[in-house]
N, C-alpha and C positions, 0 to 999 in steps of 0.2 A: 180147938181150931187155930188159936192163937200159937198154941206150943207146936204145931206143926209148920207154920209160916216161918218162922226164923230161923231154923233148922234148914229148910228147905232153901231159903234165900242166902245161906251161907253157904251151902253145897253148890249152889247156881253162881255163888260168885266164884268158889275154888275152881270150878269147872271151865269158866270165863278166864281165869288167870293162867290155868295149866293149856288152854288152846293158845293163848297169846304167847305162853312161854315156849310151846313147840312148834307152832305153825305161822303166828303173827311177825309184824316188823321186829326185827331185833331178836328174832327166835335163836335157839341154839345150833340151828342147822344153817341160818343166815350168818351168822357169827362165824361159824367154823370156813364156811365158805369165803368170807371177806379176809379171814385170817390166812388161808392159802392165797389168796390174791395177792395179800400184804407180803406175804414170805417170797413169792416168786417176783414181784416187783423189787424188792429188797435184793434179791439175787441179782436181777439183771441192771440194778444201780451199780453194784460191787463191780460188776464186770465191765460196766460202762467207765465207771472212775480208773480201773486198771487200765483200758485203753486209752482213756485220756492222758493217763500218766503217760503212758510209753510215747504217745505223740508227743507230750510237752515235751520227754526228753530228747526226742528225735530232732525237733525244733529248737530246741536250745544247743543241742551238737550242731544242727546246721547253721544257726548264727555263730557260734563261737569259733568254729574252724572249720579248714577247708578238707580235713582229712575225711569227716564224714561225707562231704560231696564228692571227694575223688572215690571212696568206697562204693558209694550209690552208682556214680557213674559207671564204675567198672564192673559191678554185679548186674546192674540192670542195662545198661547202655552197650557194654562191651568196649568200654575205654581202653586205648592203648596208648602208653607214652612213647614218644619218640625213641628209637633205638632199643624198644622192646620186641620180642616176639610171643605172638599169641598162639597158645596153644589150647586147641578145644579136645577134651576127652570125652569120648561117647559112650555110654555103659550100656 
């Protein structure tokens, strides 16, 4: 009887470990899901950092020179200097 209890107990422990490995907290599937979420967040962070860099450059340009202000006013607001002729080409 004692000879059968020890192997049965060890097999039971092995089954419990495998259940935890495949279905429990920190299982292989859960880790893979978290890794996918982490990869997506890293990609979103990289895009946000690039957008922030572009905005920083634009703010620096706006602070340093009037050329950028004039360019934005011309393109977005249709600014025309005195003695200039505005030509609008429609496609």
